C-alpha positions in Angstrom: 187.0 151.4 185.2 185.0 149.1 187.4 181.4 147.9 187.2 180.3 148.8 190.5 182.8 151.0 192.4 181.4 150.2 195.8 182.1 146.2 195.1 185.9 146.8 195.2 186.5 149.9 197.5 186.4 149.2 201.2 183.8 151.2 203.1 185.3 154.3 204.9 183.7 157.2 206.5 184.7 159.4 203.6 183.5 157.3 200.5 179.7 156.6 201.6 177.2 156.8 198.9 174.2 159.1 199.1 171.5 157.4 197.3 167.9 159.1 197.2 164.9 157.3 196.0 161.1 157.9 196.4 161.5 160.0 199.3 164.1 157.8 201.1 167.7 158.3 201.8 170.4 155.7 202.3 172.4 156.6 205.4 175.0 154.0 206.2 176.9 154.1 209.4 180.2 152.7 209.8 181.2 150.4 212.9 184.9 149.7 213.6 184.7 146.2 214.7 187.1 144.3 216.9 188.4 142.3 213.8 189.8 145.6 212.4 187.3 146.0 209.5 184.8 148.7 209.0 181.3 147.1 209.0 178.3 149.0 207.5 174.9 149.4 209.1 172.7 149.9 206.1 170.0 152.7 207.4 167.2 154.1 205.5 165.5 157.2 206.4 162.7 159.4 205.2 164.1 162.5 203.3 161.8 164.6 205.6 162.9 162.9 208.9 166.7 162.2 208.2 167.4 161.4 212.0 164.9 158.6 212.3 165.7 155.4 210.8 163.0 153.7 209.2 164.6 150.6 207.7 167.8 148.6 208.2 168.8 146.1 205.6 170.6 142.8 206.1 172.7 143.6 203.0 176.5 142.5 203.6 178.2 144.4 206.3 181.6 144.5 204.3 180.4 147.0 201.4 177.9 149.8 200.7 174.8 149.1 198.7 175.0 150.1 195.0 172.3 152.4 193.9 170.4 149.7 192.3 170.4 147.6 195.4 169.2 150.5 197.2 166.3 150.9 194.9 165.3 147.3 194.9 165.3 147.4 198.7 162.7 150.4 198.8 160.6 148.7 196.1 160.5 145.3 198.1 159.7 147.4 201.2 156.6 149.1 199.4 155.4 145.7 198.6 155.9 144.2 202.3 154.5 147.2 204.0 151.8 149.6 203.1 153.5 151.5 200.5 156.5 152.2 202.7 154.3 154.0 205.4 
């Protein structure tokens, strides 16, 4: 129906994606801002430490990352850091 579901559906607590890639998990958090919109904090955690945020992206706060955007971000962080460690 849509090319990317998360491009057209506004973020809510009950529709957050759960992407996993190379030992990392996409764990978005919602913040209900004073302007009435849910804004997304794009947190990334390691699968073995799911309560410790290792990365936060600067992706738009008005929609979730797609699975491909999440994978691209992880690949980029591996290049910029010591293999994501």
